[in-house]
TIRO-2110 file (N, C-alpha, C; in Angstrom, 1 decimal):
// TIRO-2110
22.1, 33.3, 10.7, N, 1, A
22.8, 32.0, 10.5, CA, 1, A
21.3, 31.0, 10.6, C, 1, A
21.0, 30.8, 12.0, N, 2, A
19.8, 29.5, 12.2, CA, 2, A
18.9, 30.2, 11.4, C, 2, A
18.6, 31.2, 11.5, N, 3, A
17.4, 31.2, 10.3, CA, 3, A
17.4, 30.9, 9.2, C, 3, A
18.3, 30.8, 8.2, N, 4, A
19.4, 30.7, 7.2, CA, 4, A
19.5, 29.1, 7.1, C, 4, A
19.8, 28.7, 8.4, N, 5, A
19.9, 27.0, 8.4, CA, 5, A
18.9, 26.4, 8.2, C, 5, A
17.5, 26.9, 8.6, N, 6, A
16.2, 26.1, 8.9, CA, 6, A
15.6, 26.7, 7.4, C, 6, A
16.0, 28.1, 6.9, N, 7, A
15.1, 27.8, 5.8, CA, 7, A
15.7, 26.7, 4.6, C, 7, A
16.7, 26.5, 5.0, N, 8, A
17.7, 25.2, 4.3, CA, 8, A
17.3, 24.0, 4.1, C, 8, A
16.8, 23.9, 5.8, N, 9, A
16.3, 22.4, 6.0, CA, 9, A
14.6, 22.1, 5.0, C, 9, A
14.1, 23.5, 5.4, N, 10, A
12.7, 23.5, 4.8, CA, 10, A
13.1, 23.1, 3.2, C, 10, A
13.8, 23.6, 2.7, N, 11, A
13.9, 23.6, 1.0, CA, 11, A
14.3, 22.2, 0.7, C, 11, A
15.2, 21.3, 1.6, N, 12, A
15.7, 19.6, 0.9, CA, 12, A
14.2, 19.4, 0.7, C, 12, A
14.4, 18.1, -0.3, N, 13, A
13.3, 17.6, -0.7, CA, 13, A
14.1, 15.7, -0.4, C, 13, A
12.9, 15.6, 0.5, N, 14, A
12.9, 14.7, 1.6, CA, 14, A
12.6, 13.1, 0.7, C, 14, A
13.8, 12.1, 0.2, N, 15, A
13.5, 11.6, -0.6, CA, 15, A
13.5, 10.0, 0.2, C, 15, A
12.3, 9.0, -0.6, N, 16, A
12.7, 7.8, 0.1, CA, 16, A
13.5, 6.9, -0.1, C, 16, A
14.4, 6.1, 0.6, N, 17, A
16.1, 5.8, 0.3, CA, 17, A
17.1, 7.0, 0.1, C, 17, A
16.6, 7.8, -0.3, N, 18, A
17.4, 9.3, -0.7, CA, 18, A
17.3, 8.8, -2.2, C, 18, A
16.4, 7.9, -2.7, N, 19, A
16.3, 8.2, -4.0, CA, 19, A
15.2, 8.4, -5.0, C, 19, A
13.8, 8.0, -4.5, N, 20, A
13.2, 8.5, -4.7, CA, 20, A
12.0, 9.6, -4.3, C, 20, A
11.7, 10.5, -5.2, N, 21, A
10.8, 11.8, -4.5, CA, 21, A
9.3, 11.7, -4.3, C, 21, A
8.9, 12.3, -3.5, N, 22, A
7.3, 12.5, -3.1, CA, 22, A
7.4, 13.4, -4.0, C, 22, A
7.7, 14.5, -4.9, N, 23, A
6.6, 15.9, -5.6, CA, 23, A
5.9, 15.8, -6.3, C, 23, A
6.5, 15.2, -7.2, N, 24, A
5.4, 14.5, -8.2, CA, 24, A
4.5, 13.3, -8.3, C, 24, A
4.3, 12.5, -7.7, N, 25, A
3.2, 11.8, -7.1, CA, 25, A
1.9, 12.0, -7.0, C, 25, A
1.3, 11.4, -7.8, N, 26, A
0.0, 11.7, -8.0, CA, 26, A
-1.2, 11.0, -7.6, C, 26, A
-2.4, 11.2, -7.2, N, 27, A
-3.3, 10.1, -6.3, CA, 27, A
-4.3, 10.2, -7.4, C, 27, A
-4.8, 8.6, -8.3, N, 28, A
-5.6, 8.7, -9.7, CA, 28, A
-6.7, 8.9, -9.1, C, 28, A
-6.9, 8.4, -7.7, N, 29, A
-8.6, 8.7, -7.3, CA, 29, A
-9.1, 9.2, -6.8, C, 29, A
-9.6, 10.0, -6.3, N, 30, A
-9.8, 11.7, -5.6, CA, 30, A
-10.3, 10.4, -4.3, C, 30, A
-11.1, 10.1, -4.2, N, 31, A
-11.8, 9.3, -3.1, CA, 31, A
-10.6, 9.4, -2.1, C, 31, A
-9.6, 8.3, -2.7, N, 32, A
-8.5, 8.1, -1.9, CA, 32, A
-7.1, 9.0, -1.3, C, 32, A
-7.3, 10.3, -1.9, N, 33, A
-6.5, 11.1, -1.4, CA, 33, A
-5.7, 11.4, 0.2, C, 33, A
-7.1, 11.5, 1.3, N, 34, A
-6.6, 11.9, 2.2, CA, 34, A
-6.4, 10.4, 2.9, C, 34, A
-6.4, 9.3, 2.5, N, 35, A
-5.9, 8.2, 3.0, CA, 35, A
-4.5, 7.4, 2.6, C, 35, A
-4.3, 7.9, 1.5, N, 36, A
-3.1, 7.6, 0.5, CA, 36, A
-1.9, 8.8, 1.1, C, 36, A
-1.2, 8.1, 2.2, N, 37, A
0.0, 9.3, 3.1, CA, 37, A
1.2, 9.4, 2.3, C, 37, A
1.1, 10.3, 1.1, N, 38, A
2.5, 10.4, 0.4, CA, 38, A
2.6, 11.5, 0.2, C, 38, A
2.2, 12.9, 0.7, N, 39, A
2.3, 13.9, 0.5, CA, 39, A
3.8, 14.9, 0.9, C, 39, A
4.3, 15.2, -0.4, N, 40, A
6.0, 15.7, -0.4, CA, 40, A
5.9, 16.4, 1.0, C, 40, A
7.4, 16.7, 1.4, N, 41, A
7.9, 17.7, 2.7, CA, 41, A
7.4, 17.5, 4.1, C, 41, A
8.1, 18.1, 4.5, N, 42, A
8.2, 18.2, 5.9, CA, 42, A
6.8, 18.1, 6.8, C, 42, A
5.7, 19.1, 6.8, N, 43, A
4.5, 18.7, 6.7, CA, 43, A
3.1, 17.8, 6.7, C, 43, A
4.1, 16.8, 4.9, N, 44, A
3.4, 16.1, 4.5, CA, 44, A
3.9, 14.8, 5.4, C, 44, A
4.1, 13.4, 3.9, N, 45, A
4.6, 12.2, 4.9, CA, 45, A
6.0, 11.8, 4.0, C, 45, A
6.4, 12.6, 3.6, N, 46, A
7.8, 12.5, 3.1, CA, 46, A
8.6, 11.8, 4.0, C, 46, A
9.9, 10.8, 4.1, N, 47, A
10.4, 10.0, 5.1, CA, 47, A
11.2, 9.1, 4.0, C, 47, A
12.4, 9.6, 4.6, N, 48, A
13.5, 8.8, 4.2, CA, 48, A
13.6, 7.4, 4.5, C, 48, A
13.1, 7.0, 5.4, N, 49, A
13.0, 5.6, 5.4, CA, 49, A
11.4, 5.1, 6.2, C, 49, A
10.9, 3.8, 5.9, N, 50, A
9.5, 3.5, 6.2, CA, 50, A
9.8, 3.0, 7.4, C, 50, A
10.5, 3.6, 8.5, N, 51, A
10.4, 3.4, 9.6, CA, 51, A
10.4, 4.5, 10.8, C, 51, A
9.0, 4.8, 11.3, N, 52, A
9.2, 5.7, 11.9, CA, 52, A
8.8, 5.9, 13.7, C, 52, A
8.3, 4.4, 13.9, N, 53, A
8.0, 4.0, 15.5, CA, 53, A
7.4, 5.2, 15.5, C, 53, A
5.9, 5.2, 14.8, N, 54, A
4.5, 5.8, 15.4, CA, 54, A
3.8, 5.2, 15.9, C, 54, A
3.0, 5.7, 16.7, N, 55, A
2.5, 4.8, 17.6, CA, 55, A
1.0, 4.7, 16.9, C, 55, A
0.6, 4.4, 15.5, N, 56, A
-0.4, 4.6, 14.8, CA, 56, A
-1.6, 4.0, 15.1, C, 56, A
-1.4, 2.8, 16.5, N, 57, A
-2.9, 1.8, 16.3, CA, 57, A
-3.5, 2.8, 17.6, C, 57, A
-3.0, 4.2, 18.4, N, 58, A
-3.3, 4.1, 19.7, CA, 58, A
-4.8, 4.7, 19.4, C, 58, A
-5.0, 5.0, 18.5, N, 59, A
-6.6, 6.0, 18.1, CA, 59, A
-7.4, 5.5, 16.7, C, 59, A
-8.4, 5.3, 16.7, N, 60, A
-9.0, 4.6, 15.8, CA, 60, A
-8.7, 6.0, 14.7, C, 60, A
-8.5, 5.3, 13.1, N, 61, A
-8.3, 6.1, 12.0, CA, 61, A
-6.7, 6.9, 11.9, C, 61, A
-6.4, 6.7, 13.2, N, 62, A
-4.7, 7.1, 13.3, CA, 62, A
-4.1, 6.6, 12.0, C, 62, A
-4.5, 5.6, 11.7, N, 63, A
-3.4, 5.2, 10.7, CA, 63, A
-3.2, 5.1, 8.9, C, 63, A
-4.5, 6.6, 9.2, N, 64, A
-4.3, 7.1, 7.7, CA, 64, A
-3.4, 8.3, 7.5, C, 64, A
-2.7, 8.4, 8.1, N, 65, A
-1.7, 9.2, 8.9, CA, 65, A
-0.3, 8.7, 8.5, C, 65, A
-0.2, 7.8, 8.5, N, 66, A
0.8, 6.7, 8.8, CA, 66, A
1.0, 6.9, 7.6, C, 66, A
2.8, 7.2, 6.9, N, 67, A
3.1, 6.6, 5.6, CA, 67, A
2.8, 5.8, 4.8, C, 67, A
2.4, 5.7, 3.7, N, 68, A
1.8, 4.9, 2.7, CA, 68, A
3.1, 3.6, 2.5, C, 68, A
4.1, 4.2, 2.2, N, 69, A
5.5, 3.0, 2.2, CA, 69, A
5.4, 2.2, 3.9, C, 69, A
5.2, 3.2, 4.3, N, 70, A
5.6, 2.2, 6.1, CA, 70, A
4.4, 1.1, 6.2, C, 70, A
3.2, 1.5, 5.6, N, 71, A
2.2, 0.6, 5.5, CA, 71, A
2.3, -0.6, 4.9, C, 71, A
2.9, -0.7, 3.8, N, 72, A
3.2, -1.4, 3.2, CA, 72, A
4.4, -2.6, 3.8, C, 72, A
5.4, -1.9, 4.4, N, 73, A
6.6, -2.3, 5.0, CA, 73, A
5.8, -3.1, 6.4, C, 73, A
5.0, -2.4, 7.1, N, 74, A
4.3, -3.1, 8.2, CA, 74, A
3.7, -4.7, 7.8, C, 74, A
3.1, -4.6, 6.6, N, 75, A
2.4, -5.4, 6.2, CA, 75, A
2.9, -6.8, 5.8, C, 75, A
4.2, -6.5, 5.4, N, 76, A
5.2, -7.1, 5.0, CA, 76, A
5.3, -8.4, 6.4, C, 76, A
5.4, -7.8, 7.5, N, 77, A
5.6, -8.3, 8.7, CA, 77, A
4.9, -9.5, 9.2, C, 77, A
4.2, -10.7, 8.1, N, 78, A
3.2, -11.3, 8.8, CA, 78, A
3.9, -12.7, 8.5, C, 78, A
2.8, -13.7, 9.3, N, 79, A
3.0, -15.4, 9.5, CA, 79, A
4.3, -15.2, 10.5, C, 79, A
4.2, -15.5, 11.5, N, 80, A
4.5, -15.9, 12.6, CA, 80, A
6.3, -15.3, 12.8, C, 80, A
7.1, -16.4, 11.6, N, 81, A
8.5, -16.7, 11.6, CA, 81, A
8.6, -14.6, 11.7, C, 81, A
7.9, -14.2, 11.2, N, 82, A
8.4, -12.4, 10.5, CA, 82, A
8.2, -11.8, 11.1, C, 82, A
7.3, -11.5, 12.0, N, 83, A
6.2, -10.9, 13.2, CA, 83, A
7.9, -9.7, 14.0, C, 83, A
7.6, -8.6, 14.1, N, 84, A
8.2, -7.6, 14.3, CA, 84, A
9.9, -7.5, 13.6, C, 84, A
9.7, -8.2, 12.5, N, 85, A
11.3, -8.0, 11.6, CA, 85, A
11.0, -6.7, 10.7, C, 85, A
11.2, -5.4, 11.1, N, 86, A
10.7, -4.6, 10.4, CA, 86, A
12.0, -4.2, 9.7, C, 86, A
13.2, -4.2, 9.8, N, 87, A
14.2, -3.7, 9.5, CA, 87, A
14.7, -4.8, 7.7, C, 87, A
13.8, -6.4, 8.5, N, 88, A
13.9, -6.8, 7.3, CA, 88, A
12.9, -6.5, 5.9, C, 88, A
11.4, -6.4, 6.9, N, 89, A
10.9, -6.3, 5.6, CA, 89, A
11.0, -4.6, 4.7, C, 89, A
11.4, -4.0, 5.7, N, 90, A
12.3, -2.3, 5.0, CA, 90, A
12.8, -2.6, 4.1, C, 90, A
13.9, -3.4, 4.3, N, 91, A
14.7, -3.6, 3.0, CA, 91, A
14.1, -4.5, 2.0, C, 91, A
13.5, -5.8, 2.6, N, 92, A
12.4, -6.0, 1.1, CA, 92, A
11.9, -4.7, 0.1, C, 92, A
11.2, -3.9, 0.9, N, 93, A
10.5, -2.7, -0.1, CA, 93, A
11.6, -2.0, -0.6, C, 93, A
12.7, -1.7, -0.2, N, 94, A
13.9, -1.3, -0.8, CA, 94, A
14.2, -1.9, -1.9, C, 94, A
14.5, -3.1, -2.2, N, 95, A
15.0, -4.0, -3.0, CA, 95, A
13.7, -3.9, -4.3, C, 95, A
12.8, -3.7, -3.3, N, 96, A
11.1, -4.2, -4.4, CA, 96, A
11.1, -2.8, -5.4, C, 96, A
11.2, -2.0, -4.5, N, 97, A
11.4, -0.5, -5.7, CA, 97, A
12.7, -0.5, -6.3, C, 97, A
13.4, -1.2, -6.1, N, 98, A
14.7, -0.5, -6.9, CA, 98, A
14.3, -1.5, -8.4, C, 98, A
13.6, -2.7, -8.1, N, 99, A
13.3, -3.6, -9.0, CA, 99, A
11.5, -2.9, -9.7, C, 99, A
11.1, -2.7, -9.1, N, 100, A
10.0, -1.7, -10.0, CA, 100, A
10.7, -0.5, -11.4, C, 100, A
11.5, 0.2, -10.6, N, 101, A
12.1, 1.2, -10.9, CA, 101, A
12.8, 0.6, -12.8, C, 101, A
13.6, -0.4, -12.2, N, 102, A
14.1, -0.8, -13.4, CA, 102, A
13.4, -1.5, -14.3, C, 102, A
12.5, -2.0, -14.0, N, 103, A
11.7, -2.3, -14.9, CA, 103, A
10.4, -1.5, -15.8, C, 103, A
10.4, 0.0, -14.8, N, 104, A
8.9, 0.6, -15.3, CA, 104, A
9.9, 2.0, -15.8, C, 104, A
11.3, 2.1, -15.7, N, 105, A
11.3, 3.4, -15.2, CA, 105, A
10.7, 4.6, -14.9, C, 105, A
9.9, 3.9, -14.0, N, 106, A
8.6, 5.2, -13.7, CA, 106, A
9.3, 5.3, -11.8, C, 106, A
8.9, 6.6, -11.3, N, 107, A
8.9, 6.5, -9.6, CA, 107, A
7.8, 5.1, -9.0, C, 107, A
8.4, 4.6, -8.1, N, 108, A
8.4, 3.5, -7.6, CA, 108, A
6.8, 3.8, -7.2, C, 108, A
6.9, 4.9, -6.3, N, 109, A
6.0, 5.6, -5.0, CA, 109, A
4.8, 5.5, -5.7, C, 109, A
5.0, 6.3, -6.9, N, 110, A
3.6, 6.6, -7.9, CA, 110, A
3.1, 5.1, -8.3, C, 110, A
4.0, 3.6, -8.8, N, 111, A
3.6, 2.5, -9.1, CA, 111, A
2.6, 2.3, -7.4, C, 111, A
3.1, 2.7, -7.1, N, 112, A
2.8, 1.4, -5.3, CA, 112, A
1.0, 2.8, -5.2, C, 112, A
1.3, 4.0, -5.7, N, 113, A
0.1, 4.7, -5.2, CA, 113, A
-1.0, 4.2, -6.0, C, 113, A
-0.7, 4.0, -7.6, N, 114, A
-1.6, 3.3, -8.9, CA, 114, A
-1.8, 2.3, -8.4, C, 114, A
-1.1, 1.0, -7.7, N, 115, A
-2.0, -0.3, -7.3, CA, 115, A
-2.8, -0.8, -6.1, C, 115, A
-2.8, 0.5, -5.1, N, 116, A
-3.1, 0.6, -4.1, CA, 116, A
-4.6, 1.1, -4.6, C, 116, A
-4.4, 2.2, -5.3, N, 117, A
-5.6, 2.4, -5.6, CA, 117, A
-6.8, 1.5, -6.7, C, 117, A
-5.8, 1.2, -7.1, N, 118, A
-6.4, -0.6, -7.9, CA, 118, A
-6.9, -1.5, -7.5, C, 118, A
-6.2, -1.9, -6.7, N, 119, A
-6.3, -3.4, -5.7, CA, 119, A
-6.8, -3.7, -4.5, C, 119, A
-8.1, -2.5, -4.3, N, 120, A
-8.8, -2.2, -3.1, CA, 120, A
-9.7, -2.5, -3.8, C, 120, A
-11.2, -3.2, -3.5, N, 121, A
-12.3, -3.5, -4.1, CA, 121, A
-13.2, -2.0, -3.4, C, 121, A
-14.3, -1.9, -4.4, N, 122, A
-15.3, -0.3, -4.5, CA, 122, A
-16.7, -1.1, -3.7, C, 122, A
-16.8, -2.4, -4.2, N, 123, A
-17.8, -3.3, -3.5, CA, 123, A
-17.8, -4.4, -3.1, C, 123, A
-18.1, -4.8, -1.9, N, 124, A
-18.6, -5.8, -0.7, CA, 124, A
-19.2, -6.2, -0.7, C, 124, A
-19.6, -7.6, -0.1, N, 125, A
-21.0, -8.1, 0.0, CA, 125, A
-20.7, -8.4, 2.2, C, 125, A
-21.8, -8.2, 2.6, N, 126, A
-21.9, -8.3, 4.0, CA, 126, A
-22.6, -9.6, 4.2, C, 126, A
-22.2, -10.1, 5.4, N, 127, A
-23.8, -10.7, 5.6, CA, 127, A
-24.8, -10.5, 6.6, C, 127, A
-26.1, -10.5, 6.2, N, 128, A
-27.1, -9.8, 6.8, CA, 128, A
-28.0, -11.3, 7.0, C, 128, A
-28.8, -11.3, 8.2, N, 129, A
-29.7, -12.3, 8.5, CA, 129, A
-29.1, -12.9, 10.1, C, 129, A
-30.5, -13.2, 10.7, N, 130, A
-30.1, -14.1, 12.2, CA, 130, A
-30.5, -15.5, 12.3, C, 130, A
-30.4, -16.2, 12.8, N, 131, A
-30.7, -17.3, 13.5, CA, 131, A
-30.9, -18.0, 12.1, C, 131, A
-29.9, -18.8, 11.6, N, 132, A
-30.1, -19.4, 9.9, CA, 132, A
-30.0, -19.5, 8.9, C, 132, A
-30.9, -18.1, 9.0, N, 133, A
-31.5, -17.9, 7.7, CA, 133, A
-30.3, -16.7, 7.4, C, 133, A
-29.1, -17.1, 6.4, N, 134, A
-28.2, -15.7, 6.3, CA, 134, A
-28.2, -15.4, 4.7, C, 134, A
-28.1, -13.7, 4.4, N, 135, A
-28.3, -13.6, 2.9, CA, 135, A
-26.8, -12.9, 3.0, C, 135, A
-26.8, -12.6, 1.5, N, 136, A
-25.4, -11.2, 1.4, CA, 136, A
-26.1, -10.2, 0.9, C, 136, A
-25.5, -9.1, 1.2, N, 137, A
-26.0, -7.9, 1.0, CA, 137, A
-24.9, -6.8, 0.5, C, 137, A
-25.2, -6.3, -0.7, N, 138, A
-23.9, -5.8, -1.1, CA, 138, A
-23.8, -4.3, -0.4, C, 138, A
-22.8, -4.1, -0.4, N, 139, A
-22.3, -2.6, 0.7, CA, 139, A
-21.4, -1.9, -0.2, C, 139, A
-21.2, -0.7, 0.1, N, 140, A
-20.0, 0.3, -0.8, CA, 140, A
-19.2, 0.6, 0.2, C, 140, A
-17.8, 0.4, 0.1, N, 141, A
-16.9, 0.0, 0.4, CA, 141, A
-16.0, 1.5, 0.9, C, 141, A
-16.0, 1.5, 2.7, N, 142, A
-15.1, 3.1, 2.5, CA, 142, A
-14.1, 3.2, 2.3, C, 142, A
-13.4, 4.6, 2.0, N, 143, A
-11.8, 4.3, 0.9, CA, 143, A
-10.7, 3.8, 2.0, C, 143, A
-11.6, 4.2, 3.4, N, 144, A
-9.6, 4.1, 4.7, CA, 144, A
-9.7, 2.7, 4.2, C, 144, A
-10.8, 1.6, 4.3, N, 145, A
-10.9, 0.0, 4.1, CA, 145, A
-10.6, -0.5, 2.6, C, 145, A
-10.8, 0.3, 1.9, N, 146, A
-10.2, 0.1, 0.6, CA, 146, A
-8.7, 0.0, 0.1, C, 146, A
-8.2, 1.2, 1.1, N, 147, A
-6.4, 1.1, 1.2, CA, 147, A
-6.2, -0.1, 1.9, C, 147, A
-6.6, 0.1, 2.6, N, 148, A
-6.5, -1.5, 3.7, CA, 148, A
-6.4, -2.9, 2.8, C, 148, A
-7.1, -3.2, 2.5, N, 149, A
-7.5, -4.3, 1.7, CA, 149, A
-6.8, -4.2, 0.7, C, 149, A
-6.8, -3.3, -0.1, N, 150, A
-5.6, -3.5, -1.1, CA, 150, A
-4.0, -3.8, -0.5, C, 150, A
-3.3, -3.1, 0.6, N, 151, A
-2.2, -3.3, 0.9, CA, 151, A
-2.2, -5.0, 1.6, C, 151, A
-2.8, -5.0, 2.0, N, 152, A
-3.2, -6.5, 2.8, CA, 152, A
-3.0, -7.8, 1.2, C, 152, A
-4.1, -7.4, 0.5, N, 153, A
-4.0, -8.0, -1.1, CA, 153, A
-2.8, -8.5, -1.5, C, 153, A
-2.1, -6.9, -1.9, N, 154, A
-0.9, -6.6, -2.2, CA, 154, A
0.3, -7.8, -1.9, C, 154, A
0.6, -7.6, -0.5, N, 155, A
1.5, -8.3, 0.8, CA, 155, A
0.9, -9.7, -0.1, C, 155, A
0.2, -10.5, 0.5, N, 156, A
-1.0, -11.5, 0.2, CA, 156, A
-0.2, -12.4, -0.6, C, 156, A
-0.4, -11.6, -2.0, N, 157, A
-0.1, -12.0, -3.2, CA, 157, A
1.4, -12.2, -3.0, C, 157, A
2.4, -11.2, -2.8, N, 158, A
3.8, -11.1, -3.1, CA, 158, A
4.1, -12.7, -2.3, C, 158, A
3.6, -12.7, -1.1, N, 159, A
3.9, -13.8, -0.3, CA, 159, A
3.8, -15.2, -0.5, C, 159, A
2.3, -15.1, -1.5, N, 160, A
2.2, -16.7, -1.9, CA, 160, A
2.9, -16.9, -3.2, C, 160, A
3.1, -15.7, -3.8, N, 161, A
4.1, -16.4, -4.8, CA, 161, A
5.6, -16.3, -4.9, C, 161, A
6.2, -16.3, -3.4, N, 162, A
7.6, -16.1, -3.3, CA, 162, A
7.4, -17.5, -2.5, C, 162, A
6.5, -18.1, -2.2, N, 163, A
7.3, -18.9, -1.6, CA, 163, A
7.0, -20.3, -1.9, C, 163, A
8.3, -21.2, -1.5, N, 164, A
8.6, -22.4, -2.4, CA, 164, A
8.9, -22.0, -3.9, C, 164, A
9.6, -21.1, -4.3, N, 165, A
9.8, -20.3, -4.9, CA, 165, A
11.3, -19.8, -5.4, C, 165, A
12.0, -19.7, -6.5, N, 166, A
13.2, -19.4, -6.6, CA, 166, A
13.3, -18.3, -6.5, C, 166, A
11.9, -17.5, -7.0, N, 167, A
12.0, -15.8, -6.8, CA, 167, A
12.1, -15.8, -5.6, C, 167, A
13.0, -14.2, -4.7, N, 168, A
12.7, -13.6, -4.0, CA, 168, A
11.6, -12.9, -3.8, C, 168, A
11.2, -12.5, -2.4, N, 169, A
9.9, -12.1, -1.9, CA, 169, A
10.0, -10.3, -2.8, C, 169, A
11.3, -9.8, -3.0, N, 170, A
11.0, -8.5, -3.3, CA, 170, A
10.9, -8.5, -4.8, C, 170, A
11.2, -9.7, -5.5, N, 171, A
10.9, -9.7, -7.3, CA, 171, A
9.2, -9.6, -6.9, C, 171, A
8.9, -10.7, -6.1, N, 172, A
7.2, -11.1, -6.3, CA, 172, A
6.6, -9.9, -5.9, C, 172, A
7.1, -9.1, -4.8, N, 173, A
6.5, -8.2, -4.0, CA, 173, A
6.7, -6.8, -5.9, C, 173, A
7.5, -6.5, -6.5, N, 174, A
7.8, -5.4, -7.5, CA, 174, A
6.9, -6.3, -8.4, C, 174, A
6.3, -7.4, -8.5, N, 175, A
5.7, -8.1, -10.3, CA, 175, A
4.3, -7.7, -9.5, C, 175, A
4.2, -8.0, -8.5, N, 176, A
2.7, -7.2, -7.8, CA, 176, A
2.3, -6.2, -7.8, C, 176, A
3.2, -5.4, -7.8, N, 177, A
3.1, -3.8, -7.6, CA, 177, A
2.9, -3.5, -9.0, C, 177, A
3.8, -3.6, -10.4, N, 178, A
3.7, -3.2, -11.2, CA, 178, A
2.3, -3.9, -12.0, C, 178, A
2.0, -5.5, -11.9, N, 179, A
0.5, -5.8, -12.4, CA, 179, A
-1.0, -5.0, -11.8, C, 179, A
-0.5, -4.8, -10.7, N, 180, A
-1.4, -4.0, -10.2, CA, 180, A
-2.3, -3.1, -10.5, C, 180, A
-0.5, -2.1, -10.7, N, 181, A
-0.5, -0.5, -11.0, CA, 181, A
-1.1, -0.4, -12.4, C, 181, A
-1.2, -1.4, -13.3, N, 182, A
-1.6, -1.7, -14.6, CA, 182, A
-2.7, -1.9, -14.7, C, 182, A
-3.5, -2.7, -13.7, N, 183, A
-5.2, -3.6, -13.4, CA, 183, A
-5.0, -4.6, -14.5, C, 183, A
-3.8, -5.0, -13.8, N, 184, A
-3.8, -6.6, -15.0, CA, 184, A
-4.1, -7.7, -14.2, C, 184, A
-4.7, -8.8, -14.9, N, 185, A
-5.5, -9.8, -13.6, CA, 185, A
-4.3, -10.8, -13.8, C, 185, A
-2.7, -10.5, -13.6, N, 186, A
-2.0, -11.7, -13.5, CA, 186, A
-1.6, -11.4, -12.3, C, 186, A
-2.1, -10.2, -11.2, N, 187, A
-1.7, -9.0, -10.0, CA, 187, A
-3.3, -10.6, -9.3, C, 187, A
-2.6, -10.9, -8.0, N, 188, A
-3.4, -11.2, -7.0, CA, 188, A
-4.8, -10.5, -6.9, C, 188, A
-4.2, -9.1, -6.4, N, 189, A
-4.9, -8.3, -5.3, CA, 189, A
-6.3, -8.1, -6.6, C, 189, A
-5.5, -7.4, -8.3, N, 190, A
-6.8, -7.6, -8.9, CA, 190, A
-7.5, -8.5, -9.0, C, 190, A
-7.3, -9.7, -9.1, N, 191, A
-8.1, -11.2, -9.2, CA, 191, A
-9.2, -11.1, -8.4, C, 191, A
-8.5, -11.1, -6.9, N, 192, A
-9.8, -10.7, -5.6, CA, 192, A
-10.4, -10.0, -5.5, C, 192, A
-10.0, -8.5, -6.3, N, 193, A
-11.1, -7.6, -6.2, CA, 193, A
-12.3, -8.0, -7.2, C, 193, A
-11.6, -8.4, -8.4, N, 194, A
-12.6, -8.3, -9.1, CA, 194, A
-13.5, -9.8, -8.8, C, 194, A
-13.1, -10.5, -8.0, N, 195, A
-13.7, -11.8, -6.9, CA, 195, A
-14.9, -11.1, -6.4, C, 195, A
-14.4, -10.2, -5.5, N, 196, A
-15.1, -9.8, -4.6, CA, 196, A
-16.0, -8.8, -5.0, C, 196, A
-15.8, -8.0, -6.2, N, 197, A
-16.6, -7.1, -6.6, CA, 197, A
-18.1, -8.0, -7.3, C, 197, A
-18.1, -9.0, -7.9, N, 198, A
-18.8, -9.7, -8.4, CA, 198, A
-19.7, -10.7, -7.8, C, 198, A
-18.9, -11.1, -6.7, N, 199, A
-19.9, -11.5, -5.6, CA, 199, A
-21.3, -10.5, -5.3, C, 199, A
-20.6, -9.2, -4.8, N, 200, A
-21.0, -8.1, -4.3, CA, 200, A
-22.5, -7.6, -5.7, C, 200, A
-21.8, -7.5, -6.9, N, 201, A
-22.9, -7.4, -8.0, CA, 201, A
-24.4, -8.9, -8.0, C, 201, A
-23.9, -9.7, -7.7, N, 202, A
-24.7, -10.8, -7.6, CA, 202, A
-25.7, -10.1, -6.6, C, 202, A
-25.6, -10.1, -5.5, N, 203, A
-25.8, -9.5, -4.0, CA, 203, A
-26.6, -8.4, -4.1, C, 203, A
-26.9, -7.8, -4.6, N, 204, A
-27.1, -6.4, -4.8, CA, 204, A
-29.1, -6.3, -4.2, C, 204, A
END
């Protein structure tokens, strides 16, 4: 009997917020597959809520295992007044996903994966030089940093769009995700990425 129950447990499809399935989510960029934690199932990164209370900062690179939606929620908790308000952040993400689904009729997790894979710069410039003479040198960006940058830029774009605005932050986050997943330059993340890549190209 217990064996049977355990079998049923494994078969249950874990859905985010009990609505969105992780099953058909595909990563468009091959290099980012290891760093976008959206694999389905118990062994994967499927969660009902993006709130695992995991200690993802204890070890370097551990955060690559953190479910992608949870990283988005964590990135929403910025600017002193919102620090630590994770339930608020989770609710914002949930509302934003609802809006994304209403506007696009697609799985919001897929939209998020597309937005993150298009929102991070592939080439950046670093400062090289000592004692006064500083020049920029173009460098390639590692996959993990691309994911980190993309999440950071997406949330900043949403935060700035909703500040002193009638639109709620969930609506702004939804707009940002949809625009970024299309690669449209209305998105703050895409604009920033293009700007960084342009500067890097000039400094090759």
